[in-house]
N, C-alpha and C positions, 0 to 999 in steps of 0.2 A: 126357196130354200136349199130344194136338191140341187141345184146348179151351183150355188154358194160352198155347198160341202165338196161338190166335185172339184170346183177349180180350186178349192183347198187343197185336196188334195192332191190335185196336180201339182201345185206349186210346192206342196213338201216332197212329193215323189221326183222331181226333177233338180232338187237342190244338189248341189255336190257332194252334200255329209249324210251318210245314211242314221235314221234313227235306230234304234234298238226297236222291233214291233210292237212290242208290248208298249212302250213310251209313244211311237207313231201313232199308235189305237186309242190310246188316252189321249193323247192331241189332238186326233180327228173329232174324238167322242167330244170334248170341251169346245172347239168351233163349230159341230152343229149344236153342242148346246146354246149358245152363244147367240148362233143364228136364229136358235129359237124362242130365245128370249127377247131380241131384239123386237121379232115377229108381235110377242105375247104384248109387249109394250107399247107397237105401233097398236093395237088393237084395245087396249087402256084407254089411249088416248082417243084414238079414230071411232071410236063406240057410235057417237053420234052420225058421221059419215056413213059407218058402215049399214047403220038401219034403214038407210033410205035405197042404197045401191043395190040392185038386183046380185051382181056378181059377190059382193059380201054379207048379206044379208040373212046367211046362212053360219054366219060364224058365232063362236059360242057365247059372245055379250049379248047380239043383238037376240039372238034367240032365249035368251034369259038362262041360262044352264050357267052361267056361274056371272058373278058381280064384274063392277069394275073395280074397285077395291080387289078385291082377289085376284084377278090380273093383273095388276100392278103388284102388289105381292111376291104372287108366282115370277113377273117378270126380273124383280128384283134380285131373287133369291137364285135363280137360273145364273142373270150375269156376275153376280159375286161369285158364283159356284164355278161357273165356266173359267173364268179369267185365274180362279185362285189353281183349279187344277193345271190349266195349260201350264201358269207359272213355275208348279212344283214338279210336273211332267218335263217341262223343256226348258223355257227359260224365262226371265224377264221379260227380254224384248218381244218376244210373242205375246205373253197377257199383258201386255202394255196394249200393242197393235190391235189384239182382240178389243178390248176396254173400250179404246178411243173407236171401234168403227162402229161399238154399238151405242157406244156414247154419239158418235155425228149421226147415225143412222134416227136415232130416238130425239134428241136434239135439237140438230141442226136440219134435219128432212121433216121430221112426223111434226114437231112443236111450232117450230117456226116456218119453215118454209113452203111445206106445203098447201099452205092455204094461203098465202100470200104473192105470189109469183107463178107465172108461167114455165119459170127456167127451172122448178121445183125440184124437177126429175133428172135435170143436168148437174145441178151442182149435189141436190142430195143423193145422186145416184152415183156417186163417186162411194158412197157405203159399201154399195154392191161391187166394188171391183178392188176392195182389198182383199178378200177370202185367199187370194193367190200369195199375197204378200205374206199376210200371217200363216199361211203353210210352209212357205223358204223360210217365213223365220224363225220358226218350230225346229225346224232341223238345223240352220247355221246360225241365229243368233245375232241375225243383223238382217240390212237387205241390200241386194244386188240389183244388175242389171236387169238381171231375166224377169224377177217379178213387176219389177218397174214398169215393164213391157208389158207385161201379162196384164197389170192395172188398166193401162191405156185402153190393148183393147175390150176390156166390160166396161170403161169407162166409154167410149164413143158406142160402142153397140147396145146399150141402154137404152137413150133416147130413142133411136128407133125401134126397137120395142117397144118401151112401154105407148109411144105415141101412136105406133100401129094400131096398138089394143084400144086406145083412149080413143079414136075417131070415130071407133062402131060404140061409143060408150058415152058422147059427148053430152048428151042429153042429160045423162045418170049424173056425171062429174058434174053439169050445170044445176041441178037441181040438190046436189050437196054441197052447192058453193065453194067446190075446186076449180082451180082457175086454169086448168088443164089449156097445154097449148091450143089443140083446136076448139075450146070452149071460148078463148078470148082473140085467138088470131086468128079462126077457119080454118078447112080446110085443105085450101091452096098455099097457104102460109106454112099449117106444118108438115107436107108433102113435100115443101121445100127444102124444109131444116131437113126430114127425114135422112132426104136424099144429099146435103153436103156430108151430114152426120156418116152416111154408108161410105159416099166416095173418101173420106178420111179413115173408115175404118177399115177397108178393103188391102190397101198396102199398108198398114200397119200391123195388120195379121199376118203380113209374111216375115214381118221383123225376125221373130224365133229361129225362122229359117237363114235370111241374112244375115244374121249375128252369129251364125254357125251352132247354136244350142239346142238344135231342131235339125231332124235331117229330112232326105228327100218327100220322105212321105207326107209329111205336115205340110212341105211347101205344096204337094200336089193336093191335097186336102182342100190347104186354105185357099189356092186359087181356083181352084173348082165349085168348092162351096160360094166363098166369095162373089165369083162369077153369077151362081146363080141370085145369093141375095141381091146383088144390085140389079140381074132382070126382074126380080120378084119391085123393088123400089122405082124401077122405071114404071113398068105395069100400073100399081098405086099413082104413080104421080098423071099418067095418062086416063085413069079411069075416072068416071063419071060421080057428081055427089048421090046417088043411088046406089051405086056397086059396093056392098058393105064385104065382097068375097076377094078383091084383093089387099084389102088392109088385114082380114083374116088371114090367109095365105101367107103374108109376108110376118105376121105376128106369130104363125103354127112355127115357121120356115126358124125363125130368127131364134127359137128354141132349139133347134135341131142344130141350127147351124153355130152357137156357142159348145153344143155338148160334142159335136163333130171337133172344133179345134183342138178340144183340151182332151179328147180324145186321141187322136192323132199326136198331140205331144207327148200324153205318157207313153204309144208305144214308140214311138220316135226313144223316146229315152231310154226306155227297159230295153229297145233292141242295143241300144248303142252302149247301155250299160252291161249287157250280155256278151257284143263283140269286144269289148275291152276286157274282161274277164276273161272270157277264150283266148284274147292275144297274147295276153297279161301270164295264164298258165302253159302256153306254148312255148313262154320264153324260157319261164321257169325251168320244163321240162327240159329245155336245148341246153340250160345250163346245167342240169343237173348232171346230164350227158357227158359234158366236158371238161366244164372245171367248176367246184359248187361255188371258190370262193369269187368266179366272176361275178356271181349276183349280188356281190357290194360294191362293181363298178356300175349297175343300174339304175334308176329311179326307185324310189320306197316303193309302189306298186309292184310293181317286176319283184322285188327283192321277197317282198310278204307272199305273193305268189309263189315263190320259189321255196319258203318254210312250207307252206300248203301242202305243194306238191310234194316235198320230200317225207309230208307226212303220213302222206295218200299212197307213198312206197313201200313206207314201215308198215 
């Protein structure tokens, strides 16, 4: 959930339109609440599975702290509230995307795919790739190429991340009746699929730099972390059946990998904005020293900075 909120924040911050800080904060709260709502609804439906798996047995419903009915009501209330607040704070497009994300995760993944196909995490995992798109739409009101690329990065990252986790918990998934890929196809087939998705992921992760909306810092981080990611995948591919550490190392690093990518994207975006503002202010001050009316010949951002510079001089 924290990664979902962080990637949504990155999508909001790299958008070419800046939200009012208060509205931006409300948008992030709404997205975070929406993510929590989807998780609550997932736990409502999967309470029987959670009770027999070590990883999830201590969740509130299996422990008897709340009932399934209470979890359902809570999840529905949070879902409606999150969508409503996001729509009021930003726009209908962002609210609609958030509603679609919650529905996709709960209906398509949890209620439908999770228990019937080993491709559950591939198709259903797309829900986890929507947050940066929602963040971007919160600022702009539409969807551009940039958030689609971020969607693709998370979409390709999701299968290696979750299959690395499920490799060491195949017996639990089998006991719970969930057809995760390691249960259905075995370790060799799973590590091969992890390798395929990882090979697709690393060049895709470089697209923000290649397309020009992320700087050199992002390119270096994406290339270096991608190399480590692939090295861990190859190590897992060559490991023995009894080696549980290789899968664990990949799973843990995959979390850091996605965080590093989006942190670098944020840093690059903030740096670019600071450089633009500094350049615009310098242009404005140069104009004020020569011919003030010349500001009208410059692009709108410089003209705005010109007005700011004049107000500072006053």
